[in-house]
C-alpha positions in Angstrom: -37.5 -106.8 -5.8 -38.0 -103.1 -6.3 -35.3 -100.6 -7.1 -33.8 -99.0 -4.0 -33.3 -95.3 -3.5 -29.8 -93.8 -3.9 -28.4 -90.7 -2.3 -28.1 -87.8 -4.6 -24.5 -86.6 -4.4 -21.4 -86.6 -6.5 -20.1 -90.0 -7.5 -16.4 -90.2 -6.6 -15.6 -93.2 -8.8 -14.8 -91.9 -12.3 -15.8 -95.1 -14.1 -19.1 -95.3 -12.3 -19.7 -91.6 -12.8 -19.2 -92.0 -16.6 -21.5 -94.9 -16.8 -24.2 -93.2 -14.8 -23.9 -90.1 -17.0 -24.4 -92.0 -20.2 -27.5 -93.9 -18.9 -29.2 -90.8 -17.5 -28.3 -88.7 -20.5 -30.0 -91.1 -22.8 -33.1 -91.3 -20.5 -33.2 -87.4 -20.3 -33.2 -86.9 -24.0 -35.7 -89.7 -24.5 -38.1 -88.1 -21.9 -37.7 -84.7 -23.6 -38.6 -86.2 -27.0 -41.6 -87.9 -25.6 -42.8 -84.7 -23.9 -42.4 -82.7 -27.2 -44.4 -85.3 -29.1 -47.2 -85.9 -26.6 -47.7 -82.3 -25.5 -46.6 -80.4 -28.7 -44.1 -78.5 -26.7 -41.0 -76.7 -28.0 -38.1 -78.2 -26.1 -34.4 -77.7 -26.3 -31.9 -79.6 -24.1 -28.2 -78.8 -23.9 -25.8 -81.0 -21.9 -22.1 -80.7 -21.4 -20.2 -83.6 -19.8 -17.4 -83.3 -17.3 -14.9 -83.7 -20.1 -16.5 -80.8 -22.1 -18.4 -82.9 -24.7 -21.7 -81.4 -26.0 -25.0 -83.2 -26.2 -28.2 -81.6 -27.3 -31.8 -82.2 -28.3 -34.3 -79.8 -29.9 -37.9 -80.4 -31.1 -37.5 -77.4 -33.4 -34.4 -75.3 -34.4 -32.3 -75.0 -31.3 -31.1 -71.5 -32.3 -34.7 -70.2 -32.7 -35.6 -71.7 -29.3 -32.6 -70.1 -27.6 -33.5 -66.7 -29.2 -37.1 -67.1 -28.0 -35.8 -67.9 -24.5 -33.5 -64.8 -24.5 -36.3 -62.6 -25.7 -38.6 -63.9 -23.0 -36.0 -63.3 -20.3 -35.3 -59.7 -21.4 -39.0 -58.9 -21.5 -39.7 -60.3 -18.1 -36.6 -58.8 -16.5 -34.6 -60.1 -13.6 -36.2 -61.6 -10.6 -36.8 -59.1 -7.8 -35.5 -61.3 -5.0 -32.2 -62.0 -6.9 -31.7 -58.4 -7.7 -32.2 -57.2 -4.2 -29.9 -59.8 -2.8 -27.2 -58.7 -5.3 -27.6 -55.1 -4.3 -27.5 -56.0 -0.6 -24.2 -57.9 -1.1 -22.7 -54.9 -2.9 -23.8 -52.5 -0.1 -22.2 -54.8 2.5 -18.9 -54.9 0.5 -18.9 -51.1 0.2 -19.5 -50.7 3.9 -16.6 -52.9 4.8 -14.4 -51.0 2.4 -15.4 -47.7 3.9 -14.7 -49.0 7.4 -11.2 -50.2 6.4 -10.3 -46.9 4.8 -11.4 -45.0 7.8 -9.3 -47.1 10.0 -6.3 -46.7 7.8 -6.8 -42.9 7.8 -6.9 -42.8 11.6 -3.8 -44.8 11.7 -2.1 -42.4 9.4 -3.0 -39.7 11.8 -1.4 -41.6 14.7 -4.7 -43.0 16.2 -6.0 -46.5 16.7 -2.5 -48.0 17.0 -3.2 -50.3 19.9 -3.9 -53.5 17.9 -1.0 -53.1 15.4 2.0 -55.4 15.6 5.6 -54.4 15.3 5.7 -55.2 11.5 2.5 -53.3 10.9 4.0 -50.3 12.8 7.1 -50.4 10.7 5.0 -50.6 7.5 3.0 -47.6 8.6 6.2 -45.7 9.4 7.6 -46.4 6.0 4.4 -45.2 4.3 4.4 -42.0 6.3 8.1 -41.4 5.5 7.4 -41.9 1.8 4.4 -39.7 1.9 6.4 -36.9 3.6 9.1 -37.1 1.0 6.5 -36.8 -1.8 5.0 -33.8 0.0 8.4 -32.1 0.3 9.2 -32.8 -3.3 5.9 -31.3 -4.5 6.4 -28.2 -2.3 10.0 -27.6 -3.6 8.6 -28.0 -7.2 6.0 -25.3 -6.6 8.5 -23.0 -5.0 10.8 -23.4 -7.9 8.0 -22.7 -10.4 7.0 -19.5 -8.5 10.7 -18.4 -8.4 11.0 -18.8 -12.2 7.8 -16.8 -12.7 9.1 -14.0 -10.5 12.4 -13.9 -12.3 10.6 -13.8 -15.7 8.5 -10.9 -14.5 11.6 -9.1 -13.2 13.3 -9.4 -16.6 10.3 -8.2 -18.4 10.0 -5.1 -16.1 13.7 -4.4 -16.7 13.3 -4.5 -20.5 10.3 -2.2 -20.2 12.2 0.2 -18.0 15.1 0.3 -20.5 12.7 1.0 -23.4 11.1 3.9 -21.5 14.5 5.3 -20.7 15.5 5.2 -24.4 12.3 7.0 -25.3 12.9 9.7 -22.8 16.4 10.2 -24.1 15.1 10.5 -27.7 12.5 13.1 -26.6 15.2 15.1 -24.8 17.3 15.2 -28.0 14.4 16.1 -30.3 12.8 18.8 -28.0 14.6 22.1 -27.1 17.0 22.0 -24.2 15.1 24.5 -22.1 11.4 25.1 -22.3 9.7 27.9 -20.3 7.8 25.8 -17.9 5.6 27.7 -15.5 5.1 26.2 -12.1 1.7 25.0 -11.3 1.4 27.3 -8.2 1.9 30.4 -10.4 -0.8 29.5 -12.9 -3.7 30.8 -10.8 -2.3 34.4 -10.1 -1.3 34.7 -13.7 -4.7 33.7 -15.0 -6.3 36.2 -12.6 -4.2 39.0 -13.9 -5.0 38.2 -17.5 -8.7 38.2 -16.6 -8.4 41.6 -14.9 -6.6 43.0 -17.9 -9.3 41.7 -20.2 -12.0 43.4 -18.1 -10.1 46.7 -18.0 -9.5 46.5 -21.8 -13.2 46.3 -22.3 -13.7 49.3 -20.1 -11.1 51.2 -22.2 -13.1 50.4 -25.3 -16.2 51.6 -23.6 -14.8 55.1 -23.1 -12.9 55.4 -26.4 -14.7 57.8 -28.8 -14.1 55.5 -31.8 -16.0 52.7 -30.2 -18.8 55.0 -28.9 -21.2 55.6 -31.8 -24.2 57.1 -29.9 -24.5 58.6 -26.5 -27.8 56.9 -25.9 -26.7 53.4 -27.0 -26.3 50.8 -24.2 -22.6 49.9 -24.9 -22.3 48.0 -21.7 -24.8 45.5 -22.8 -23.1 45.1 -26.2 -19.8 44.3 -24.6 -21.3 41.9 -22.1 -20.7 44.2 -19.1 -23.2 44.5 -16.3 -24.8 47.8 -15.4 -23.3 47.6 -11.9 -19.8 47.3 -13.4 -20.3 50.3 -15.7 -21.5 52.4 -12.8 -18.4 51.7 -10.8 -16.0 53.2 -13.5 -15.7 57.0 -13.2 -16.6 59.0 -16.3 -13.7 60.2 -18.3 -11.1 58.0 -16.6 -9.1 55.6 -18.8 -7.0 52.7 -17.5 -3.9 52.2 -19.6 -2.2 49.4 -17.6 -2.9 46.8 -15.1 -2.4 47.7 -11.4 
């Protein structure tokens, strides 16, 4: 009678499973050896039993065969279908995470509370209370730091003010007690009078005999006076003082 077909599934009986593993392992390694001899193929077989025991077969050096396999896989790259499926799974996970975070954010703002139970509402209230305490603590810390900065600036300004006051006192001791200080509103009339006296002094020099060398010489041009100014001064009249 021929051998009947068996269903391919895990053997639950441990003894039967171990016997089947031993028989099929020997047959697998025998077939691998025959394939390597008949077809001149480079074959490497690695088998680990359920207990962790290692069984291997290699037609050549197994390390060289594994290195050749790794090099071939790196050169070919991953399969496109497998890579796309992995990216699609990651995208779905990220979408679910974004959805969950949006819902939690809306619940923190007091929205979307219909489907929450009493315990979930208590947990949300506790989170809000803890968050509010953290915000208040951070606010008080910032206010305290600003207050310390303002106090430091105030102390610095006071020290600078005291230094300036000391410098003013030292200058008052070194300089005379009273200095003739002319008000700013009196400067312009005084300068005008000085200018007028200077002009009249020039006119006096014009009509003084010791300054006049020749009658025909143009003295007004030498003194920098205009002809019109020299014509306005009467001949023989001398100004001795300022009007």
